[in-house]
PyMOL commands that place a pseudoatom at each C-alpha (Angstrom):
pseudoatom trace, name=CA, resn=UNK, resi=1, chain=A, elem=C, hetatm=0, pos=[5.238, -12.290, -12.000]
pseudoatom trace, name=CA, resn=UNK, resi=2, chain=A, elem=C, hetatm=0, pos=[7.358, -13.404, -9.057]
pseudoatom trace, name=CA, resn=UNK, resi=3, chain=A, elem=C, hetatm=0, pos=[7.119, -11.914, -5.577]
pseudoatom trace, name=CA, resn=UNK, resi=4, chain=A, elem=C, hetatm=0, pos=[10.395, -11.470, -3.715]
pseudoatom trace, name=CA, resn=UNK, resi=5, chain=A, elem=C, hetatm=0, pos=[10.406, -13.216, -0.300]
pseudoatom trace, name=CA, resn=UNK, resi=6, chain=A, elem=C, hetatm=0, pos=[11.331, -9.911, 1.338]
pseudoatom trace, name=CA, resn=UNK, resi=7, chain=A, elem=C, hetatm=0, pos=[7.889, -8.519, 0.401]
pseudoatom trace, name=CA, resn=UNK, resi=8, chain=A, elem=C, hetatm=0, pos=[6.089, -11.188, 2.414]
pseudoatom trace, name=CA, resn=UNK, resi=9, chain=A, elem=C, hetatm=0, pos=[8.577, -10.990, 5.286]
pseudoatom trace, name=CA, resn=UNK, resi=10, chain=A, elem=C, hetatm=0, pos=[8.303, -7.187, 5.666]
pseudoatom trace, name=CA, resn=UNK, resi=11, chain=A, elem=C, hetatm=0, pos=[4.503, -7.388, 5.382]
pseudoatom trace, name=CA, resn=UNK, resi=12, chain=A, elem=C, hetatm=0, pos=[4.404, -9.953, 8.217]
pseudoatom trace, name=CA, resn=UNK, resi=13, chain=A, elem=C, hetatm=0, pos=[6.559, -7.622, 10.332]
pseudoatom trace, name=CA, resn=UNK, resi=14, chain=A, elem=C, hetatm=0, pos=[4.159, -4.733, 9.629]
pseudoatom trace, name=CA, resn=UNK, resi=15, chain=A, elem=C, hetatm=0, pos=[1.147, -6.903, 10.469]
pseudoatom trace, name=CA, resn=UNK, resi=16, chain=A, elem=C, hetatm=0, pos=[2.334, -8.732, 13.574]
pseudoatom trace, name=CA, resn=UNK, resi=17, chain=A, elem=C, hetatm=0, pos=[5.123, -6.629, 15.089]
pseudoatom trace, name=CA, resn=UNK, resi=18, chain=A, elem=C, hetatm=0, pos=[4.016, -3.256, 13.719]
pseudoatom trace, name=CA, resn=UNK, resi=19, chain=A, elem=C, hetatm=0, pos=[7.637, -2.639, 12.721]
pseudoatom trace, name=CA, resn=UNK, resi=20, chain=A, elem=C, hetatm=0, pos=[6.561, -0.335, 9.890]
pseudoatom trace, name=CA, resn=UNK, resi=21, chain=A, elem=C, hetatm=0, pos=[3.753, 2.152, 9.245]
pseudoatom trace, name=CA, resn=UNK, resi=22, chain=A, elem=C, hetatm=0, pos=[3.766, 1.468, 5.505]
pseudoatom trace, name=CA, resn=UNK, resi=23, chain=A, elem=C, hetatm=0, pos=[5.571, -0.390, 2.736]
pseudoatom trace, name=CA, resn=UNK, resi=24, chain=A, elem=C, hetatm=0, pos=[5.830, 0.600, -0.922]
pseudoatom trace, name=CA, resn=UNK, resi=25, chain=A, elem=C, hetatm=0, pos=[6.438, -2.101, -3.520]
pseudoatom trace, name=CA, resn=UNK, resi=26, chain=A, elem=C, hetatm=0, pos=[7.513, -1.842, -7.137]
pseudoatom trace, name=CA, resn=UNK, resi=27, chain=A, elem=C, hetatm=0, pos=[7.890, -4.251, -10.035]
pseudoatom trace, name=CA, resn=UNK, resi=28, chain=A, elem=C, hetatm=0, pos=[11.484, -4.647, -11.108]
pseudoatom trace, name=CA, resn=UNK, resi=29, chain=A, elem=C, hetatm=0, pos=[12.846, -7.236, -13.564]
pseudoatom trace, name=CA, resn=UNK, resi=30, chain=A, elem=C, hetatm=0, pos=[9.628, -9.284, -13.564]
pseudoatom trace, name=CA, resn=UNK, resi=31, chain=A, elem=C, hetatm=0, pos=[9.268, -9.449, -9.798]
pseudoatom trace, name=CA, resn=UNK, resi=32, chain=A, elem=C, hetatm=0, pos=[7.661, -7.421, -7.018]
pseudoatom trace, name=CA, resn=UNK, resi=33, chain=A, elem=C, hetatm=0, pos=[10.262, -5.995, -4.612]
pseudoatom trace, name=CA, resn=UNK, resi=34, chain=A, elem=C, hetatm=0, pos=[10.224, -3.671, -1.583]
pseudoatom trace, name=CA, resn=UNK, resi=35, chain=A, elem=C, hetatm=0, pos=[10.682, -0.044, -2.652]
pseudoatom trace, name=CA, resn=UNK, resi=36, chain=A, elem=C, hetatm=0, pos=[10.409, 1.841, 0.647]
pseudoatom trace, name=CA, resn=UNK, resi=37, chain=A, elem=C, hetatm=0, pos=[9.721, 1.107, 4.316]
pseudoatom trace, name=CA, resn=UNK, resi=38, chain=A, elem=C, hetatm=0, pos=[7.953, 3.701, 6.482]
pseudoatom trace, name=CA, resn=UNK, resi=39, chain=A, elem=C, hetatm=0, pos=[8.999, 3.894, 10.120]
pseudoatom trace, name=CA, resn=UNK, resi=40, chain=A, elem=C, hetatm=0, pos=[6.237, 3.389, 12.744]
pseudoatom trace, name=CA, resn=UNK, resi=41, chain=A, elem=C, hetatm=0, pos=[6.182, 7.100, 13.653]
pseudoatom trace, name=CA, resn=UNK, resi=42, chain=A, elem=C, hetatm=0, pos=[5.747, 8.333, 10.067]
pseudoatom trace, name=CA, resn=UNK, resi=43, chain=A, elem=C, hetatm=0, pos=[2.465, 10.033, 9.199]
pseudoatom trace, name=CA, resn=UNK, resi=44, chain=A, elem=C, hetatm=0, pos=[-0.060, 9.577, 6.415]
pseudoatom trace, name=CA, resn=UNK, resi=45, chain=A, elem=C, hetatm=0, pos=[1.458, 12.669, 4.764]
pseudoatom trace, name=CA, resn=UNK, resi=46, chain=A, elem=C, hetatm=0, pos=[4.845, 10.916, 4.717]
pseudoatom trace, name=CA, resn=UNK, resi=47, chain=A, elem=C, hetatm=0, pos=[3.144, 7.915, 3.097]
pseudoatom trace, name=CA, resn=UNK, resi=48, chain=A, elem=C, hetatm=0, pos=[1.489, 10.096, 0.425]
pseudoatom trace, name=CA, resn=UNK, resi=49, chain=A, elem=C, hetatm=0, pos=[4.786, 11.875, -0.305]
pseudoatom trace, name=CA, resn=UNK, resi=50, chain=A, elem=C, hetatm=0, pos=[6.492, 8.521, -0.984]
pseudoatom trace, name=CA, resn=UNK, resi=51, chain=A, elem=C, hetatm=0, pos=[4.601, 7.828, -4.212]
pseudoatom trace, name=CA, resn=UNK, resi=52, chain=A, elem=C, hetatm=0, pos=[6.337, 8.831, -7.462]
pseudoatom trace, name=CA, resn=UNK, resi=53, chain=A, elem=C, hetatm=0, pos=[4.228, 11.161, -9.614]
pseudoatom trace, name=CA, resn=UNK, resi=54, chain=A, elem=C, hetatm=0, pos=[4.705, 9.210, -12.839]
pseudoatom trace, name=CA, resn=UNK, resi=55, chain=A, elem=C, hetatm=0, pos=[5.282, 5.572, -11.851]
pseudoatom trace, name=CA, resn=UNK, resi=56, chain=A, elem=C, hetatm=0, pos=[2.947, 2.866, -10.575]
pseudoatom trace, name=CA, resn=UNK, resi=57, chain=A, elem=C, hetatm=0, pos=[3.377, 1.303, -7.136]
pseudoatom trace, name=CA, resn=UNK, resi=58, chain=A, elem=C, hetatm=0, pos=[1.664, -1.064, -4.743]
pseudoatom trace, name=CA, resn=UNK, resi=59, chain=A, elem=C, hetatm=0, pos=[1.579, -0.139, -1.076]
pseudoatom trace, name=CA, resn=UNK, resi=60, chain=A, elem=C, hetatm=0, pos=[0.264, -1.286, 2.276]
pseudoatom trace, name=CA, resn=UNK, resi=61, chain=A, elem=C, hetatm=0, pos=[-0.541, 1.125, 5.089]
pseudoatom trace, name=CA, resn=UNK, resi=62, chain=A, elem=C, hetatm=0, pos=[-1.291, 0.270, 8.716]
pseudoatom trace, name=CA, resn=UNK, resi=63, chain=A, elem=C, hetatm=0, pos=[-4.025, 2.765, 9.590]
pseudoatom trace, name=CA, resn=UNK, resi=64, chain=A, elem=C, hetatm=0, pos=[-4.823, 3.428, 13.274]
pseudoatom trace, name=CA, resn=UNK, resi=65, chain=A, elem=C, hetatm=0, pos=[-8.179, 4.972, 14.114]
pseudoatom trace, name=CA, resn=UNK, resi=66, chain=A, elem=C, hetatm=0, pos=[-10.722, 5.352, 16.907]
pseudoatom trace, name=CA, resn=UNK, resi=67, chain=A, elem=C, hetatm=0, pos=[-14.279, 4.059, 16.436]
pseudoatom trace, name=CA, resn=UNK, resi=68, chain=A, elem=C, hetatm=0, pos=[-17.412, 5.922, 17.512]
pseudoatom trace, name=CA, resn=UNK, resi=69, chain=A, elem=C, hetatm=0, pos=[-17.433, 3.652, 20.588]
pseudoatom trace, name=CA, resn=UNK, resi=70, chain=A, elem=C, hetatm=0, pos=[-13.965, 5.075, 21.418]
pseudoatom trace, name=CA, resn=UNK, resi=71, chain=A, elem=C, hetatm=0, pos=[-12.120, 1.817, 20.613]
pseudoatom trace, name=CA, resn=UNK, resi=72, chain=A, elem=C, hetatm=0, pos=[-8.595, 1.935, 19.215]
pseudoatom trace, name=CA, resn=UNK, resi=73, chain=A, elem=C, hetatm=0, pos=[-8.449, -0.116, 16.011]
pseudoatom trace, name=CA, resn=UNK, resi=74, chain=A, elem=C, hetatm=0, pos=[-6.151, -0.686, 13.093]
pseudoatom trace, name=CA, resn=UNK, resi=75, chain=A, elem=C, hetatm=0, pos=[-6.763, -1.771, 9.503]
pseudoatom trace, name=CA, resn=UNK, resi=76, chain=A, elem=C, hetatm=0, pos=[-4.287, -2.683, 6.815]
pseudoatom trace, name=CA, resn=UNK, resi=77, chain=A, elem=C, hetatm=0, pos=[-4.946, -0.926, 3.524]
pseudoatom trace, name=CA, resn=UNK, resi=78, chain=A, elem=C, hetatm=0, pos=[-3.660, -2.076, 0.151]
pseudoatom trace, name=CA, resn=UNK, resi=79, chain=A, elem=C, hetatm=0, pos=[-3.170, 0.741, -2.352]
pseudoatom trace, name=CA, resn=UNK, resi=80, chain=A, elem=C, hetatm=0, pos=[-2.755, 0.244, -6.081]
pseudoatom trace, name=CA, resn=UNK, resi=81, chain=A, elem=C, hetatm=0, pos=[-1.198, 3.513, -7.313]
pseudoatom trace, name=CA, resn=UNK, resi=82, chain=A, elem=C, hetatm=0, pos=[-1.455, 4.010, -11.062]
pseudoatom trace, name=CA, resn=UNK, resi=83, chain=A, elem=C, hetatm=0, pos=[-1.113, 7.700, -11.973]
pseudoatom trace, name=CA, resn=UNK, resi=84, chain=A, elem=C, hetatm=0, pos=[-2.467, 8.907, -15.303]
pseudoatom trace, name=CA, resn=UNK, resi=85, chain=A, elem=C, hetatm=0, pos=[1.016, 10.161, -16.176]
pseudoatom trace, name=CA, resn=UNK, resi=86, chain=A, elem=C, hetatm=0, pos=[2.648, 6.711, -15.967]
pseudoatom trace, name=CA, resn=UNK, resi=87, chain=A, elem=C, hetatm=0, pos=[3.396, 4.722, -19.100]
pseudoatom trace, name=CA, resn=UNK, resi=88, chain=A, elem=C, hetatm=0, pos=[0.565, 2.582, -20.513]
pseudoatom trace, name=CA, resn=UNK, resi=89, chain=A, elem=C, hetatm=0, pos=[2.684, -0.580, -20.445]
pseudoatom trace, name=CA, resn=UNK, resi=90, chain=A, elem=C, hetatm=0, pos=[3.558, -0.004, -16.781]
pseudoatom trace, name=CA, resn=UNK, resi=91, chain=A, elem=C, hetatm=0, pos=[-0.129, 0.457, -15.891]
pseudoatom trace, name=CA, resn=UNK, resi=92, chain=A, elem=C, hetatm=0, pos=[-1.001, -2.781, -17.679]
pseudoatom trace, name=CA, resn=UNK, resi=93, chain=A, elem=C, hetatm=0, pos=[1.731, -4.771, -15.896]
pseudoatom trace, name=CA, resn=UNK, resi=94, chain=A, elem=C, hetatm=0, pos=[0.681, -3.456, -12.471]
pseudoatom trace, name=CA, resn=UNK, resi=95, chain=A, elem=C, hetatm=0, pos=[-3.029, -4.019, -13.172]
pseudoatom trace, name=CA, resn=UNK, resi=96, chain=A, elem=C, hetatm=0, pos=[-2.510, -7.595, -14.360]
pseudoatom trace, name=CA, resn=UNK, resi=97, chain=A, elem=C, hetatm=0, pos=[-0.235, -8.516, -11.421]
pseudoatom trace, name=CA, resn=UNK, resi=98, chain=A, elem=C, hetatm=0, pos=[-2.222, -6.870, -8.613]
pseudoatom trace, name=CA, resn=UNK, resi=99, chain=A, elem=C, hetatm=0, pos=[-4.522, -9.723, -7.581]
pseudoatom trace, name=CA, resn=UNK, resi=100, chain=A, elem=C, hetatm=0, pos=[-1.761, -12.295, -7.588]
pseudoatom trace, name=CA, resn=UNK, resi=101, chain=A, elem=C, hetatm=0, pos=[0.455, -10.039, -5.460]
pseudoatom trace, name=CA, resn=UNK, resi=102, chain=A, elem=C, hetatm=0, pos=[-2.392, -9.240, -3.057]
pseudoatom trace, name=CA, resn=UNK, resi=103, chain=A, elem=C, hetatm=0, pos=[-2.981, -12.957, -2.462]
pseudoatom trace, name=CA, resn=UNK, resi=104, chain=A, elem=C, hetatm=0, pos=[0.606, -13.253, -1.227]
pseudoatom trace, name=CA, resn=UNK, resi=105, chain=A, elem=C, hetatm=0, pos=[-0.099, -10.700, 1.516]
pseudoatom trace, name=CA, resn=UNK, resi=106, chain=A, elem=C, hetatm=0, pos=[-2.438, -12.371, 3.970]
pseudoatom trace, name=CA, resn=UNK, resi=107, chain=A, elem=C, hetatm=0, pos=[-4.268, -9.862, 6.171]
pseudoatom trace, name=CA, resn=UNK, resi=108, chain=A, elem=C, hetatm=0, pos=[-5.216, -6.981, 3.894]
pseudoatom trace, name=CA, resn=UNK, resi=109, chain=A, elem=C, hetatm=0, pos=[-8.578, -5.576, 4.990]
pseudoatom trace, name=CA, resn=UNK, resi=110, chain=A, elem=C, hetatm=0, pos=[-9.286, -2.698, 2.599]
pseudoatom trace, name=CA, resn=UNK, resi=111, chain=A, elem=C, hetatm=0, pos=[-8.212, -2.016, -0.977]
pseudoatom trace, name=CA, resn=UNK, resi=112, chain=A, elem=C, hetatm=0, pos=[-7.926, 1.372, -2.661]
pseudoatom trace, name=CA, resn=UNK, resi=113, chain=A, elem=C, hetatm=0, pos=[-7.107, 2.153, -6.264]
pseudoatom trace, name=CA, resn=UNK, resi=114, chain=A, elem=C, hetatm=0, pos=[-5.803, 5.608, -7.017]
pseudoatom trace, name=CA, resn=UNK, resi=115, chain=A, elem=C, hetatm=0, pos=[-4.775, 7.500, -10.117]
pseudoatom trace, name=CA, resn=UNK, resi=116, chain=A, elem=C, hetatm=0, pos=[-4.144, 10.778, -8.291]
pseudoatom trace, name=CA, resn=UNK, resi=117, chain=A, elem=C, hetatm=0, pos=[-3.547, 11.734, -4.632]
pseudoatom trace, name=CA, resn=UNK, resi=118, chain=A, elem=C, hetatm=0, pos=[-7.134, 12.917, -4.066]
pseudoatom trace, name=CA, resn=UNK, resi=119, chain=A, elem=C, hetatm=0, pos=[-8.370, 9.323, -4.542]
pseudoatom trace, name=CA, resn=UNK, resi=120, chain=A, elem=C, hetatm=0, pos=[-6.429, 8.158, -1.484]
pseudoatom trace, name=CA, resn=UNK, resi=121, chain=A, elem=C, hetatm=0, pos=[-6.781, 11.187, 0.775]
pseudoatom trace, name=CA, resn=UNK, resi=122, chain=A, elem=C, hetatm=0, pos=[-6.892, 10.720, 4.535]
pseudoatom trace, name=CA, resn=UNK, resi=123, chain=A, elem=C, hetatm=0, pos=[-10.655, 11.430, 4.521]
pseudoatom trace, name=CA, resn=UNK, resi=124, chain=A, elem=C, hetatm=0, pos=[-11.265, 8.591, 2.063]
pseudoatom trace, name=CA, resn=UNK, resi=125, chain=A, elem=C, hetatm=0, pos=[-9.114, 6.211, 4.130]
pseudoatom trace, name=CA, resn=UNK, resi=126, chain=A, elem=C, hetatm=0, pos=[-10.967, 7.174, 7.315]
pseudoatom trace, name=CA, resn=UNK, resi=127, chain=A, elem=C, hetatm=0, pos=[-14.301, 6.650, 5.569]
pseudoatom trace, name=CA, resn=UNK, resi=128, chain=A, elem=C, hetatm=0, pos=[-13.297, 3.190, 4.335]
pseudoatom trace, name=CA, resn=UNK, resi=129, chain=A, elem=C, hetatm=0, pos=[-11.881, 2.155, 7.736]
pseudoatom trace, name=CA, resn=UNK, resi=130, chain=A, elem=C, hetatm=0, pos=[-15.086, 2.727, 9.727]
for i in range(1, 130): cmd.bond("trace and resi %d" % i, "trace and resi %d" % (i + 1))
show_as sticks, trace
zoom trace
């Protein structure tokens, strides 16, 4: 499975310049490509609404939060979205390509796997960030 150069480039822009709040990736013609870019002002709800109900996706989300010591922090989440309603073959392709793709994105701090929206709710993300 190839990874399009644009994936790494946009991820670097999210990580270093904070140009995006999130990026969705999809597998198309045997390579991972950028599916959607979330503007810096978009919310977690906008991120959640970007996932198709019946297709797998990979995503990264730049999550800002405040620690108990009142420090502003940020963590980059990697989400492997594999809804139960997606085709079995698609789930297998995404599952087998995930680790290789993740290695291309240097700087991911937390990984989530989700088969329905409740498994990547804002409460779960907050809990994993702290």
